[in-house]
C-alpha positions, 0 to 999 in steps of 0.5 A, spaced: 149 712 318 154 716 313 158 710 310 163 712 304 171 709 302 177 710 306 184 708 304 188 706 309 196 707 308 202 701 309 204 700 316 211 701 318 212 706 311 211 713 310 204 715 309 204 716 301 198 720 298 193 717 294 192 723 290 194 719 284 190 714 285 184 712 280 179 715 282 172 709 282 164 710 282 164 711 290 170 715 290 166 719 285 159 719 290 163 720 296 165 727 293 158 729 290 155 728 296 159 732 300 157 738 294 150 737 294 151 738 303 154 745 301 148 746 295 144 745 301 147 749 306 148 754 302 156 754 301 155 753 293 151 756 289 147 752 284 152 754 278 158 752 282 154 746 285 153 744 277 160 746 274 163 742 280 159 736 279 160 736 272 169 736 274 167 730 279 164 725 274 170 726 269 176 726 274 180 721 273 184 721 281 183 722 287 187 727 287 182 730 282 176 729 286 179 733 292 180 739 288 172 740 288 172 741 295 178 743 299 174 750 300 169 746 303 169 745 312 166 737 310 172 735 307 176 737 313 172 734 318 172 728 314 180 728 314 180 730 321 175 724 324 178 718 318 183 716 323 180 709 328 182 702 328 179 696 323 172 692 324 174 687 328 174 679 324 169 678 329 162 680 332 161 683 338 159 677 344 151 677 346 150 681 339 148 677 335 142 671 336 143 663 335 136 663 331 137 666 323 132 671 322 131 667 315 134 662 312 136 661 304 136 653 301 137 651 294 137 644 293 138 642 286 136 649 284 137 657 284 135 661 290 135 669 290 135 675 294 137 681 292 133 688 291 130 692 297 129 688 303 131 689 309 137 685 312 137 681 319 142 680 324 143 672 322 141 669 315 143 662 314 145 660 307 145 653 304 146 651 297 147 643 295 147 642 288 144 648 287 147 656 287 144 662 292 145 670 290 144 674 295 146 681 293 146 687 300 147 692 294 140 695 296 138 692 303 136 696 309 141 695 314 137 695 320 143 693 324 151 694 325 152 687 326 150 682 320 152 675 321 151 671 313 153 663 315 154 659 308 154 652 307 156 650 301 156 641 298 157 641 290 154 648 290 155 655 289 154 662 294 156 669 292 155 675 296 155 682 294 155 688 299 155 695 297 162 699 298 161 703 304 160 697 309 166 693 312 166 685 310 169 679 314 169 672 314 171 667 317 171 659 314 174 654 310 174 649 304 173 641 303 175 640 296 172 648 295 173 655 294 172 659 301 174 666 298 172 673 302 174 679 299 176 683 306 173 691 305 173 696 311 168 702 312 171 709 313 166 710 319 166 707 326 159 705 326 158 702 318 156 696 318 159 690 319 158 684 314 160 676 317 160 671 313 161 663 316 161 658 312 165 651 309 164 650 302 164 642 301 166 640 293 163 648 293 164 655 291 162 661 297 165 668 296 163 674 298 165 681 295 164 688 295 159 691 289 163 696 286 160 703 286 154 700 289 152 704 297 148 704 302 141 706 299 139 709 305 143 714 305 143 716 298 136 717 299 137 722 306 142 726 302 137 727 297 132 729 301 136 733 305 138 737 298 131 737 296 130 741 304 135 746 302 133 748 295 126 749 297 129 754 303 133 757 298 127 758 293 122 760 299 127 766 300 
């Protein structure tokens, strides 16, 4: 899946161009990926690619980044296909099994799930006088919809997702905190992580991990670039 960030204009008013917005690390990664594709396709020479990547790394705003890809077809194709509805607030009926693929439990202890691991369709997380850290920034998404059901009782649950997936939350707190930072990915087939839960005198928080993208995408792009470079060298 090719997944990147999007900027959605406000409703009920004229669309404002985001050129003046400050660029994030994810914005720079998105443009760098397009430049790598252009190099692999032979649209840019090695010198042109190096010069533009250097400019991307020093760019401060989204408008400055767009300058480096405005003459590439991929940039215009992305604009033409970027309008679509946001991810639904609830998973598709029947798409998620009732039984959890994995349970993570911390009772007067700490439990961590991070690094390179395969995310199942459903995960149950319990923090009772303990702490659970779920980091999906390097996870392999084998399914388009992932549900994390979290319960925190005098505990803490923190969930981190890469910036190029969608994030939704449903839940609440009883003398506690339940907070999910809603996030929309730019493509309709991007993974969606649904966080459901209750915090009783505890905390549950889910938010994007800035600058992190689904690792599979970067691996795929790098393989494509390497293949393109080898093809040019063999000529």
